C-alpha atoms as one frame of an Amber mdcrd trajectory, in Angstrom:
protein
   0.000   0.000   0.000   1.407   3.441  -0.901   2.313   5.930   1.782  -0.409
   8.558   1.794   0.745  12.122   2.289  -2.080  14.628   2.239  -5.689  14.066
   1.323  -5.297  11.979  -1.823  -3.153   9.274  -3.233  -3.362   8.675  -6.946
  -2.970   5.395  -8.767  -1.046   4.281 -11.819  -4.113   5.213 -13.891  -2.963
   8.844 -13.521   0.841   8.572 -13.699   1.671  12.289 -13.563  -0.549  12.785
 -10.501   1.140   9.767  -8.919   4.540  11.360  -9.614   3.290  14.525  -7.935
   2.266  12.398  -4.920   5.858  11.142  -4.860   6.971  14.757  -4.568   5.020
  15.049  -1.327   6.923  12.026   0.004  10.226  13.549  -1.131   9.342  16.748
   0.727   8.325  14.803   3.833  11.504  12.695   3.952  13.674  15.706   3.143
  12.019  17.476   6.089  12.907  14.464   8.239  16.548  14.752   7.176  16.531
  18.460   8.020  15.167  17.703  11.510  17.672  14.883  12.020  20.469  17.286
  11.064  19.725  19.342  14.155  20.434  16.321  16.416  23.078  14.388  14.524
  26.029  15.511  16.686  24.473  13.948  19.801  23.639  10.319  20.465  20.526
   9.530  18.462  17.222   8.994  20.215  15.158   6.042  19.036  12.787   8.440
  17.275  15.597  10.274  15.467  17.245   6.983  14.517  13.964   5.679  13.045
  13.411   8.926  11.105  16.945   8.786   9.700  16.635   5.111   8.745  13.295
   5.718   7.002  14.501   8.758   5.079  17.741   7.080   3.969  15.828   3.993
   2.848  13.314   6.097   0.902  16.001   8.071  -0.926  18.067   4.916  -1.544
  15.218   2.704  -2.817  12.186   4.712  -3.944  13.610   8.017  -5.175  15.700
   6.414  -7.971  12.506   4.808  -9.311  10.842   8.217  -9.352  13.764   9.666
 -11.322  13.590   6.745 -13.760   9.838   7.297 -14.138  10.529  10.837 -15.251
  13.668  10.306 -17.337  12.785   6.989 -18.965   9.014   7.266 -19.256   7.639
  10.816 -19.140  10.426  13.023 -20.510  11.122  10.961 -23.667   7.437  10.966
 -24.573   7.240  14.708 -24.044  10.256  15.123 -26.299   8.486  13.053 -28.982
   5.300  15.071 -28.683   4.430  17.226 -31.646   2.116  19.383 -29.559   3.037
  23.067 -29.425   2.053  23.185 -25.720   4.963  20.858 -24.981   7.558  23.399
 -26.169   7.568  25.255 -22.834   8.110  22.019 -20.953  10.785  20.785 -23.361
  12.923  23.840 -22.644  13.292  22.722 -19.007  13.953  18.977 -19.366  17.738
  19.119 -19.779  18.050  21.299 -16.666  15.774  18.962 -14.695  17.867  15.953
 -15.696  21.046  17.796 -14.669  19.433  18.535 -11.290  18.655  14.816 -10.945
  22.389  14.069 -11.332  23.337  16.687  -8.725  20.667  15.396  -6.341  21.929
  11.819  -6.836  25.415  12.921  -5.808  24.109  14.738  -2.741  21.926  11.778
  -1.770  24.979   9.518  -1.945  26.836  11.872   0.398  23.883  12.031   2.810
  23.565   8.245   2.706  27.231   7.700   3.583  27.093  10.204   6.441  23.676
   9.033   7.643  24.768   5.401   7.614  27.913   6.330   9.550  25.727   8.116
  12.097  23.505   5.051  12.465  26.561   2.825  12.951  28.426   5.135  15.338
  25.444   6.769  17.055  26.378  10.343  16.113  28.577  12.375  13.783  31.524
  14.639  14.477  30.969  18.370  14.180  32.614  18.423  10.736  30.600  15.440
   9.481  27.383  16.939  10.864  28.108  20.164   8.978  28.666  18.165   5.779
  25.373  16.325   6.346  23.447  19.552   6.987  25.058  21.309   3.996  24.166
  18.435   1.649  20.588  18.310   2.961  20.265  22.102   2.627  21.461  21.950
  -0.982  18.987  19.147  -1.678  16.205  21.263  -0.191  17.169  24.179  -2.428
  17.275  21.992  -5.530  14.018  20.206  -4.763  12.060  23.358  -3.958  12.408
  24.764  -7.473  12.614  21.377  -9.191   9.362  20.077  -7.736   7.573  23.356
  -8.469   8.585  23.172 -12.155   7.507  19.555 -12.462   4.233  19.948 -10.545
   3.233  23.282 -12.096   4.575  22.893 -15.646   5.824  19.469 -16.710   3.144
  17.194 -15.271   0.147  19.346 -16.280   1.485  19.679 -19.833   2.234  15.941
 -19.983  -1.274  15.268 -18.730  -2.710  17.328 -21.606  -0.453  16.423 -24.530
   0.322  12.741 -23.986  -2.117  10.264 -25.454  -4.079   7.871 -23.298  -1.950
   5.078 -24.767   1.247   6.886 -23.733  -0.141   7.354 -20.220  -1.026   3.657
 -20.002   2.470   2.680 -21.150   4.035   5.101 -18.646   1.853   3.621 -15.896
   2.872   0.077 -16.855   6.562   1.066 -16.843   6.204   2.747 -13.456   4.449
  -0.291 -12.038   7.126  -2.628 -13.411   9.863  -0.596 -11.693   8.171  -1.255
  -8.369   7.859  -5.013  -8.684
């Protein structure tokens, strides 16, 4: 069963809305990492440890599937679209993919530091600063990135992609989660 954040959770029948739901989870787990960052130099409480474990697991396992959904399923079909409405969205796709690469690198850094914290119980001052800096950069990237996707890319994809394309995207997304 999907994690429900907010009032609605969409299904694979509406793949771009489902991707937007994923953004709410990204925001939630990123918020968890920001909160953990405030306590990471002290021995972790059980609650902080659980929050860190959950956030690291989400960004290690689920977030790469979300990126693949966009880069392998949605973006290529938008690029193939002959609809003039897609032109605005197409101008942003290269930048969004570059942001995915930067976020991947930051997530790897957060994962290494977060895992070290889980193993050792806390981080040194320097390591904690690195953790907080990486999480802060992720927050900056995601704030604009998610807004562009939710407000521009997904609505345009929802309008210009055929029902067949949406069904194929949904099937691909579902297959990534098996």
